[in-house]
N, C-alpha and C positions, 0 to 999 in steps of 0.2 A: 267404675263405681268407686268412690272415695271411701277409704277405710281409715278410721281413727282409732290407734290403740295409745291409751293415755291412763295414767295413774294420778291420783289426786291424794294431796298430804295437807294436814293442818299445819301452820307454820308455827313454831316457837322461837320466841325472841327475835332479835333484829339482826344475828348473824350473816343474814344473807345480803343486808343492804349494801354494805362495802364490796361485795362482789357483782352488783348489779351494773351491767354497762349500758343499759338503755331504759328508759320510763315511757310508756305510751300510754296516755290517757283514753279511756273508751267510755262510750256510752251506748247501752243495747237495750232493747227490749223485744217481746215476743207477740206474735200475731196471734198465738193460742196460747191458752194456758194450762198448768198443772192438772185441772180438773177435767180438760177433754182428753189429755194423755190418761189419767188414771182410769177414766170411764171406758177407754178402748175405742173412743169416738175418733180419735187421731193417733197415728202411728210414730209420728215425728214432730220434734219442736221446729218450728220457722221462727228465726231470729233475725232481726237487723241490728247492725252494729256499725258505729261510727269508731274509728280507732286512728287517730290523728287526725291525717288530711285524707284518709282514705275511708269507704264504708263498703259494705257487704250485706248479703243476703245469704243465710246458712239455714240449711235444711239438716237435722240430724235425728238419726233413728232413736227411739223410744226404747233402750234397752239398759237395765243397770250393768255395771261391769266396765270393764277397761277396753272392749272393743264394740264399734258402733259404726254404721254408716254414716258418711258425711258429704256433705255437697256445699261449696261455697262459690259465690259469683260477685264478682265486683258490681256496684251501684254507683252512681252518682251522689256525692254527699249531699246536694239538695234534696233528692228524692230519699234519701235515706232519713232526713230530718222529717219529710212529711209521713214516711213510714212510722216512725218513732211516736208520731202524733196518735196512730190509729193502733197502737199495741195495747193489750190487756194486761190488767195488774200492775205493778210498779215497773219503773226503768232502774236498771243496773248501772251504777256509776262506780268506776273503779280507774285503780292505776295498775297497769302491767309492767312488772319489773322483769328485765330478762337477765338471768344469772346462768352462766356456763358453769358444769359441775362435772368433773370427770368425763369429758367429752360429750357431754349432753346438754342442750338447751332446756332451761327450767324456766318456766312462767310463774312468776310469783304474783298473784292479785291481791292487791290491797283495796279492799272495798271501801267505800263511801256512803254519804247520807245514809239510808234505812239499814244498810249493812255494815256500817263503819265498827270497826272492832275485829272483823273477820279477815285473816290473811290466810289462803290457800295456794299451794304450790302445784303445779301440773307438770308432768313430764310425759313427752309424746316417745314412743318406743317403735322400733322397727319391727318388732313379733310380741306376741303375747306372753312369750316365755322369756324374751330377753333379761339377762341378769345386768342389773346396775349398782351402783354405788350410790346409796342415799346420803345426802349432805345431812350433816348434824341437826340444821335447822328444820329438817323436814320431821315432823312428829308423826301422829297416829295418820295411819291411811285410812281415807275416806270415800274411796272411788265408788264402793257400793253403796254409799248412804245418799240416797235421793235429796235430802235437806240442803245438801251442799251443790247441787246443780243449779246453775244458774236460773234455770226455768223455774225451779221451786223457790229459789231466792227472790225472784221477782212477786210472786205470791203470797209467800210468808218470809219477809226478811229476817235478819238476824236480830234486829231490834225486838222482835216478838216472840224468839226462842226463851224458854226456860233456862235458869241457870244449869241444870242437869243436863239439858241439850246442848248447852254452850260448853260444857264438860270443863 
């Protein structure tokens, strides 16, 4: 069983850009929606993602917080494109910038399309209680806020958030 331990933060400013050593274009969608998860009809999100020249099918358990079950399988890019056409809700279009900070790899997701203006950073950890140095550009932690999950952004994009939700 795969376990993902991840913390998620809003990004402030552009200080991270100079430290980014790679950028990966991503398009992803979900074969289920946030409503199926919220109602309890499904206990995992099912995502298809094309990232650069590779594609994956991903299944992630439905839990708020930093620790979840996660399974990921490579699929042919052509099949991933066909699966994206079957997705519910909107598609997520983003650029993932890879940034090393204090020995950890941070993934800074710069959203495009209906989610343009939202920038979120994630860091995967070895354990739930791992101590780490948060970079200056990592703002408020949003790990436990459902609206920042990509599944939620596919159903209700950042463009539809109120000024209060945008903070």
